[in-house]
LUMDO-102938 format. One record per residue (C-alpha): residue in one letter; x, y, z; residue number from 1. Coordinates in pm, 1 decimal. Layout:
BEGIN
bavo code->a&u->X&v->Y&w->Z&pos->NUM
...
END
This chain:
BEGIN
bavo code->r&u->1225.5&v->-11.2&w->-1283.8&pos->1
bavo code->f&u->860.1&v->-14.7&w->-1426.8&pos->2
bavo code->e&u->679.4&v->270.6&w->-1412.1&pos->3
bavo code->i&u->284.8&v->346.2&w->-1476.2&pos->4
bavo code->a&u->93.3&v->568.5&w->-1371.3&pos->5
bavo code->a&u->-123.1&v->536.5&w->-1082.7&pos->6
bavo code->e&u->-476.1&v->577.2&w->-1222.2&pos->7
bavo code->k&u->-451.8&v->294.8&w->-1432.2&pos->8
bavo code->l&u->-415.0&v->90.2&w->-1108.2&pos->9
bavo code->f&u->-560.6&v->254.8&w->-843.3&pos->10
bavo code->n&u->-867.8&v->459.9&w->-927.0&pos->11
bavo code->p&u->-1268.2&v->392.1&w->-839.3&pos->12
bavo code->n&u->-1306.7&v->118.7&w->-1057.5&pos->13
bavo code->t&u->-1080.4&v->-99.0&w->-787.0&pos->14
bavo code->n&u->-1095.2&v->-154.5&w->-408.2&pos->15
bavo code->l&u->-840.9&v->-66.9&w->-152.8&pos->16
bavo code->y&u->-772.0&v->-356.0&w->149.5&pos->17
bavo code->f&u->-512.5&v->-401.8&w->391.8&pos->18
bavo code->r&u->-302.6&v->-668.8&w->450.4&pos->19
bavo code->d&u->35.3&v->-606.7&w->786.3&pos->20
bavo code->f&u->165.2&v->-416.5&w->945.7&pos->21
bavo code->y&u->476.6&v->-410.0&w->1062.1&pos->22
bavo code->c&u->736.2&v->-247.5&w->1332.8&pos->23
bavo code->v&u->1026.1&v->-196.7&w->1185.9&pos->24
bavo code->y&u->1233.9&v->-92.6&w->1452.7&pos->25
bavo code->t&u->1276.3&v->280.1&w->1301.0&pos->26
bavo code->a&u->1097.3&v->594.2&w->1307.2&pos->27
bavo code->y&u->893.7&v->406.7&w->1003.4&pos->28
bavo code->h&u->646.6&v->146.9&w->969.8&pos->29
bavo code->y&u->546.1&v->-78.4&w->722.2&pos->30
bavo code->v&u->256.0&v->-131.8&w->575.2&pos->31
bavo code->i&u->132.4&v->-374.4&w->283.9&pos->32
bavo code->l&u->-200.2&v->-321.6&w->127.7&pos->33
bavo code->v&u->-360.8&v->-479.0&w->-125.8&pos->34
bavo code->i&u->-556.1&v->-290.8&w->-446.4&pos->35
bavo code->a&u->-818.9&v->-518.0&w->-655.7&pos->36
bavo code->p&u->-978.9&v->-432.2&w->-996.1&pos->37
bavo code->v&u->-1411.8&v->-426.4&w->-816.4&pos->38
bavo code->g&u->-1551.7&v->-758.9&w->-939.7&pos->39
bavo code->s&u->-1231.5&v->-961.0&w->-1000.5&pos->40
bavo code->l&u->-1089.2&v->-1285.0&w->-936.7&pos->41
bavo code->g&u->-869.3&v->-1046.7&w->-635.0&pos->42
bavo code->d&u->-1149.5&v->-853.8&w->-538.7&pos->43
bavo code->e&u->-1325.6&v->-1141.4&w->-477.7&pos->44
bavo code->f&u->-1059.2&v->-1327.3&w->-315.9&pos->45
bavo code->c&u->-969.7&v->-1040.3&w->-76.7&pos->46
bavo code->k&u->-1353.4&v->-980.7&w->86.6&pos->47
bavo code->q&u->-1322.5&v->-1273.3&w->175.2&pos->48
bavo code->c&u->-965.2&v->-1254.9&w->403.7&pos->49
bavo code->l&u->-872.5&v->-883.6&w->435.8&pos->50
bavo code->p&u->-1043.3&v->-591.0&w->584.0&pos->51
bavo code->q&u->-1156.4&v->-305.4&w->278.6&pos->52
bavo code->l&u->-1049.4&v->44.6&w->290.0&pos->53
bavo code->n&u->-1238.1&v->326.4&w->209.8&pos->54
bavo code->s&u->-984.5&v->406.5&w->-92.1&pos->55
bavo code->q&u->-1150.2&v->781.6&w->28.3&pos->56
bavo code->d&u->-1043.5&v->776.3&w->349.9&pos->57
bavo code->n&u->-818.4&v->587.0&w->538.6&pos->58
bavo code->e&u->-505.4&v->582.5&w->739.0&pos->59
bavo code->f&u->-197.4&v->476.2&w->453.0&pos->60
bavo code->l&u->-331.1&v->582.9&w->73.0&pos->61
bavo code->t&u->-656.2&v->736.9&w->-78.8&pos->62
bavo code->c&u->-777.8&v->812.5&w->-399.7&pos->63
bavo code->r&u->-1005.3&v->1080.9&w->-423.0&pos->64
bavo code->e&u->-1145.0&v->1335.5&w->-684.9&pos->65
bavo code->e&u->-1070.2&v->1688.9&w->-634.1&pos->66
bavo code->d&u->-1206.3&v->1970.6&w->-887.0&pos->67
bavo code->g&u->-1272.2&v->1724.8&w->-1149.9&pos->68
bavo code->v&u->-938.8&v->1558.2&w->-1069.8&pos->69
bavo code->v&u->-818.2&v->1218.0&w->-898.8&pos->70
bavo code->v&u->-569.6&v->1353.1&w->-618.2&pos->71
bavo code->y&u->-389.1&v->1060.1&w->-465.7&pos->72
bavo code->h&u->-211.0&v->1038.1&w->-125.1&pos->73
bavo code->h&u->-25.1&v->861.6&w->115.7&pos->74
bavo code->a&u->138.3&v->843.3&w->457.2&pos->75
bavo code->q&u->473.4&v->1006.1&w->533.8&pos->76
bavo code->d&u->536.2&v->817.5&w->832.9&pos->77
bavo code->v&u->522.5&v->421.1&w->690.4&pos->78
bavo code->i&u->737.7&v->253.2&w->428.1&pos->79
bavo code->l&u->423.8&v->145.0&w->219.0&pos->80
bavo code->e&u->431.4&v->-123.1&w->2.4&pos->81
bavo code->v&u->90.3&v->-209.6&w->-257.2&pos->82
bavo code->i&u->29.3&v->-521.0&w->-379.2&pos->83
bavo code->y&u->-208.1&v->-542.2&w->-749.2&pos->84
bavo code->t&u->-341.5&v->-871.8&w->-783.5&pos->85
bavo code->d&u->-407.8&v->-862.0&w->-1133.9&pos->86
bavo code->p&u->-172.5&v->-906.9&w->-1415.6&pos->87
bavo code->v&u->-14.8&v->-559.3&w->-1548.0&pos->88
bavo code->a&u->38.5&v->-500.5&w->-1880.6&pos->89
bavo code->i&u->372.3&v->-450.4&w->-1992.7&pos->90
bavo code->s&u->243.6&v->-215.7&w->-2266.2&pos->91
bavo code->l&u->105.5&v->42.2&w->-1982.4&pos->92
bavo code->g&u->434.5&v->196.8&w->-1813.5&pos->93
bavo code->t&u->769.2&v->198.7&w->-1908.7&pos->94
bavo code->m&u->1091.8&v->65.7&w->-1796.0&pos->95
bavo code->a&u->1346.6&v->255.7&w->-1638.8&pos->96
bavo code->e&u->1701.7&v->331.5&w->-1496.1&pos->97
bavo code->i&u->1723.5&v->260.8&w->-1181.7&pos->98
bavo code->t&u->1978.5&v->550.6&w->-1028.1&pos->99
bavo code->g&u->2088.0&v->668.0&w->-715.3&pos->100
bavo code->h&u->2091.7&v->562.0&w->-416.6&pos->101
bavo code->q&u->1909.8&v->242.6&w->-341.5&pos->102
bavo code->l&u->1777.8&v->56.0&w->-39.6&pos->103
bavo code->m&u->1869.5&v->-315.6&w->29.3&pos->104
bavo code->s&u->1573.6&v->-496.5&w->47.0&pos->105
bavo code->l&u->1349.5&v->-419.9&w->311.8&pos->106
bavo code->s&u->1186.0&v->-808.1&w->450.4&pos->107
bavo code->t&u->951.0&v->-877.7&w->632.0&pos->108
bavo code->a&u->1015.1&v->-1196.6&w->755.5&pos->109
bavo code->n&u->1151.8&v->-1209.5&w->1083.6&pos->110
bavo code->a&u->966.9&v->-884.8&w->1187.6&pos->111
bavo code->k&u->829.4&v->-887.8&w->1510.5&pos->112
bavo code->k&u->633.9&v->-596.3&w->1750.5&pos->113
bavo code->d&u->909.0&v->-384.7&w->1961.7&pos->114
bavo code->p&u->716.4&v->-359.9&w->2311.6&pos->115
bavo code->r&u->861.9&v->-43.8&w->2340.2&pos->116
bavo code->c&u->688.1&v->148.7&w->2007.8&pos->117
bavo code->k&u->397.7&v->411.8&w->2114.3&pos->118
bavo code->i&u->213.8&v->347.5&w->1731.5&pos->119
bavo code->c&u->225.1&v->43.2&w->1710.4&pos->120
bavo code->n&u->170.4&v->-104.1&w->2067.8&pos->121
bavo code->i&u->-166.8&v->28.3&w->2198.2&pos->122
bavo code->s&u->-10.9&v->-106.6&w->2573.2&pos->123
bavo code->a&u->300.9&v->110.8&w->2527.8&pos->124
bavo code->g&u->317.7&v->353.5&w->2771.2&pos->125
bavo code->h&u->35.2&v->251.8&w->3036.7&pos->126
END
């Protein structure tokens, strides 16, 4: 496992984009976000293809300054995948052994909309 401090990848000099939202037939939903350094090639590409989120105020992942300290918040009711558009130097983080319970890889390859889901199906219950 590669561990890196959040502020090295997600900070006021990055933009946040929404990529996808899947129902995975559990209590959770699967959300994919993209982080791109402002002005980078990845940022320019994402501006053309993806909806940009306000990094300080959205439902999934936020980064804002509070009392001089950068504070991060993420949704508790989703499985959150974050894609970073630029190369990351291994020297910015550390390698760690994976221990404890490991989840099987979650795949969205065959993800389908659950017609009974009241979270992602806006017509549910109507």
